[in-house]
C-alpha positions in Angstrom: 124.8 83.9 93.8 121.5 84.3 95.1 120.3 82.8 97.9 116.5 80.7 96.8 118.1 80.3 93.3 114.6 81.7 91.7 114.3 84.0 88.8 112.3 87.2 88.4 112.3 89.9 85.2 111.4 93.1 86.0 110.7 95.1 82.5 111.5 98.7 83.2 113.8 97.0 85.8 116.3 100.6 85.2 113.2 103.3 85.2 112.9 105.6 88.4 110.2 102.7 89.8 111.8 99.6 88.3 115.2 100.5 89.8 113.3 100.2 93.5 111.8 97.5 92.5 115.0 95.5 91.6 116.7 96.6 94.8 114.1 94.8 96.8 114.2 91.7 94.5 117.6 92.0 95.4 117.2 92.2 99.1 115.0 89.1 99.1 117.6 86.5 97.8 115.6 86.8 93.6 117.7 86.3 90.6 116.8 89.6 88.6 116.7 89.9 85.0 116.2 93.9 84.2 114.4 93.8 80.6 115.2 97.1 78.8 115.9 98.6 75.4 119.2 99.8 76.5 120.6 97.4 79.4 124.1 99.0 78.4 123.3 102.1 80.0 122.0 100.0 82.9 124.8 99.2 84.9 123.8 101.0 87.9 122.1 98.2 88.7 124.4 95.3 89.5 126.0 97.0 92.5 122.5 96.4 94.6 123.2 92.8 94.3 126.2 90.4 94.3 128.1 89.3 91.6 125.9 87.9 88.7 122.7 88.6 90.9 121.6 91.3 88.6 121.6 90.9 84.3 120.1 93.3 82.5 118.7 92.2 78.8 117.6 94.0 75.9 113.7 94.0 75.3 110.7 96.7 74.3 107.7 96.0 74.9 106.9 96.4 70.9 108.4 93.1 70.5 107.1 89.9 71.1 110.0 88.0 70.7 112.7 90.1 73.0 109.5 90.0 75.5 109.4 85.7 75.1 113.3 86.0 75.9 113.2 88.0 78.9 110.8 86.0 80.1 112.2 82.6 79.8 112.5 80.4 83.2 111.1 83.2 85.5 109.3 82.1 88.3 108.0 86.1 88.4 107.3 89.1 86.0 107.0 92.7 86.8 105.9 95.5 84.4 107.3 98.7 85.4 106.8 100.5 82.0 105.0 103.4 81.1 105.0 106.7 79.4 103.8 110.2 80.8 103.6 110.9 77.3 103.7 109.8 73.9 106.6 110.0 71.8 107.1 108.2 68.3 106.6 104.8 67.7 105.8 105.0 72.0 102.4 105.5 72.2 99.9 105.0 75.0 98.3 102.5 73.1 101.7 100.3 72.3 102.9 100.7 75.7 100.2 100.5 78.3 98.0 98.6 76.3 99.9 96.4 73.8 103.1 96.3 75.4 101.2 95.1 79.2 99.2 92.4 77.3 102.3 90.9 75.3 104.3 90.9 78.8 101.7 89.2 80.0 100.9 86.3 77.8 105.0 86.1 77.4 104.9 85.3 81.3 101.6 82.8 80.9 103.0 81.1 78.1 106.7 80.7 80.3 104.9 79.2 83.2 105.4 82.0 85.5 103.7 82.0 88.8 102.8 85.4 89.6 102.6 88.7 87.2 102.6 91.9 88.9 101.7 95.0 86.7 101.5 99.2 87.8 98.8 100.9 86.6 98.0 104.2 88.2 95.3 105.8 90.0 92.7 107.4 87.9 92.5 104.5 85.2 89.5 104.6 83.7 88.5 103.5 80.0 86.3 105.7 79.8 88.2 109.1 80.9 89.2 112.0 78.2 92.5 111.3 79.3 94.5 109.3 76.6 96.8 108.0 79.8 94.3 106.9 81.6 91.6 105.3 79.5 94.7 103.2 77.9 96.0 102.2 81.5 92.6 101.2 82.3 92.7 98.9 78.7 96.4 98.0 80.0 94.7 96.5 82.7 91.8 94.3 81.4 94.6 93.2 79.0 97.1 91.9 81.4 93.8 90.3 83.2 92.7 89.1 80.6 95.8 86.8 79.1 96.9 86.1 82.9 94.0 86.4 85.4 95.7 85.5 88.6 97.6 88.8 87.7 97.8 91.3 91.2 97.3 95.3 89.6 99.4 98.5 91.8 97.7 101.6 91.2 99.6 104.0 92.5 99.0 108.1 93.2 101.8 110.4 91.8 105.7 108.8 93.0 108.2 110.9 95.0 111.8 110.2 95.2 114.6 112.0 94.2 114.7 110.9 90.3 110.9 112.2 90.4 109.3 114.2 87.4 107.3 116.5 89.9 109.1 118.0 92.3 111.7 118.6 90.7 109.9 119.8 88.1 108.8 122.9 89.9 111.8 123.3 91.9 113.7 123.3 88.8 110.8 126.0 86.9 111.0 127.7 90.1 114.9 128.7 89.8 114.4 130.8 86.2 110.3 131.7 86.9 109.3 134.5 89.6 105.5 132.3 89.3 104.3 128.8 89.9 101.4 128.4 87.9 98.8 127.3 90.3 96.5 125.2 87.5 93.3 125.0 88.0 93.1 126.9 91.6 95.5 124.4 93.3 92.8 122.7 94.8 93.5 119.2 93.2 94.1 116.2 96.1 96.9 113.8 95.0 98.4 111.0 97.8 101.9 111.0 96.6 104.3 107.8 97.1 108.1 107.3 97.9 109.2 105.3 94.9 111.2 103.3 97.7 107.8 102.1 99.4 105.4 101.1 95.7 109.2 99.6 94.4 109.3 97.2 98.1 105.3 96.9 97.4 105.5 95.6 94.5 108.8 93.4 94.5 105.6 91.4 97.7 103.2 91.2 95.4 105.4 89.2 93.8 106.5 87.0 96.3 103.7 86.1 98.6 102.2 89.3 99.5 98.6 89.9 97.8 95.4 88.4 96.8 95.6 86.9 93.0 93.5 88.9 90.7 93.3 91.9 93.0 93.7 95.9 92.4 95.6 97.7 94.8 95.4 101.8 94.9 98.5 102.9 96.4 99.1 106.3 98.2 100.9 107.3 100.7 100.7 108.6 104.3 99.0 112.1 103.6 96.6 114.2 101.0 97.1 117.2 99.4 96.4 119.6 97.3 98.2 120.9 93.9 99.2 124.3 95.8 99.9 122.3 99.2 103.0 120.9 96.8 103.8 123.6 95.8 103.8 126.0 98.1 106.2 122.0 100.0 108.3 122.4 96.8 109.4 126.2 97.3 110.0 125.5 101.2 111.8 122.5 100.6 113.9 125.0 97.8 114.5 127.9 99.7 112.5 130.0 97.1 109.7 132.5 96.9 107.4 132.9 94.3 104.4 133.8 93.2 101.1 131.5 93.3 99.4 133.0 90.3 95.5 130.4 89.7 95.2 129.7 86.0 92.3 128.5 85.1 92.1 125.2 83.0 90.8 126.9 79.9 93.5 129.0 80.1 96.7 126.3 80.2 94.0 124.4 78.1 95.2 127.2 75.4 98.6 127.2 76.4 98.9 123.2 76.3 97.2 123.3 72.6 100.0 126.5 71.4 102.8 124.5 72.4 102.0 121.4 71.3 104.1 121.6 68.1 107.2 121.2 70.8 108.7 118.4 72.3 107.3 116.9 74.9 110.1 117.0 77.4 110.6 121.0 77.1 106.8 121.8 77.3 105.3 122.7 80.5 102.0 120.4 80.0 100.4 119.0 77.5 96.4 118.7 76.8 96.3 114.8 78.6 97.9 115.9 81.1 95.8 119.1 82.1 93.0 116.3 81.7 94.5 114.2 84.5 94.6 117.4 86.9 90.7 117.9 87.0 90.4 114.8 88.5 91.7 113.7 92.5 94.2 111.6 92.7 93.8 109.3 95.8 93.1 106.1 97.2 89.4 105.7 96.9 87.1 104.5 99.7 86.1 101.3 97.9 90.1 100.4 98.2 90.3 102.0 101.5 87.3 99.9 102.7 88.5 96.4 101.4 92.0 96.3 102.4 92.9 97.0 99.2 96.2 99.3 99.8 99.7 99.7 100.6 100.0 98.6 104.2 97.9 95.0 103.1 101.8 94.7 100.7 103.5 94.4 103.5 104.4 97.9 104.0 102.7 100.1 106.8 104.4 102.9 107.8 105.0 104.6 104.1 107.4 107.6 104.4 106.1 111.1 104.0 106.8 114.0 101.8 108.1 115.7 104.5 110.6 112.6 105.6 112.0 112.1 101.7 112.2 115.5 99.1 113.9 117.7 101.4 116.8 115.9 101.2 116.5 115.9 97.7 115.7 119.1 96.4 118.4 120.9 98.5 120.2 121.5 95.8 117.6 123.7 94.1 118.2 126.3 96.8 119.7 129.9 96.0 123.4 129.0 97.4 123.7 125.7 96.7 123.3 122.3 98.4 125.6 122.7 101.4 125.0 126.3 102.0 123.8 125.0 104.9 126.3 123.0 106.0 129.1 126.6 105.7 131.0 127.2 109.2 
C-alpha cells in the first residue's frame, strides 16, 4: 500500500501530462485516482506504483455526478484536462471553463486541501484565440470556486508522445518542404513533460503559494524556425523551410475547416496563437513564479530529450546508427 495513505485525484491522469503527474505522485507515496473518460484504456498506469496504489475511474468533466464521485475522499485534486481543438461535445467552453469549474467546486465541497489547475502561457480572456480566451476564463472559474488553487501556465510541452516535434517530424517524412509560418519568428520556451509533471505533483503536495499563477518554461527560448531546424536535424532529414505569411496560412486553414481537426495541418485558432510569443513573462521571472519555485531547479533541455524519440523518423529506421 502507498506509504502515507493520502489520496490524490488526477483528472486527465491517462493523458500526455497527466501520466507524468500520476508517476510523480506515486513516487511520493500517494494513492492515486486517475479520473479519465476511458478507464479500460488506462491500465498502463498501474505499473507506475505498487499493487493497488493507482486506480483509474470513469469521469467526464462535462458531467457533475462523475466529477463528484472522482474527488470523494481526496486530499489533493489536480485538473490536467485540456484540448487543442474542439471536437463534438468537447468544446473549449465545455472543457476549459465549465469543466474546470466543476472540478474545482467538487474539490472544495469534498474538503480537498489543495487544487492544482493546468492552464497555458498566453491565457488571456481578451484574446482572439478561443483556446487562450477559454484558458483564462477557466482560471477565473477555478479561483472563484477554490480561491487557494495553484494554477500552472506551461509553454509548449515536449516529450515522447507530444504533438509538436512528432508532428513536424512525421510531416518531414512525406513532404519536401516544411511551413515556416509567419516567417518562423514566434518564440517559445518548451518544457519537458516530466519536469511539468514533477512541478505539478510538488504543487499538489507542499510547494508553491496558494492562489498563485505560475508560468512554466524550459531552460531555453527558441523560435519556430529553431524548432523546425532541430526537428529535421534529430530526424536525419533535409527539407526546405518555406516562409509562409499568416494571411496565406489563414486561407489554407479556412479551406480545410470541413476536415476533422485530427488531420488538418493547422486551425485558424492555432494560427492566432502562433502570432504571439509563448514564453515566461518578465513579471513571473521577477516575482519567482516559475519552475524553480516548484522544486524543479534543473529542467531538461530539448537537446537532452527530443533526439531519442525522434530517432524513429530517420530515413533508415530507428536502429540504423547501431548497425555494425
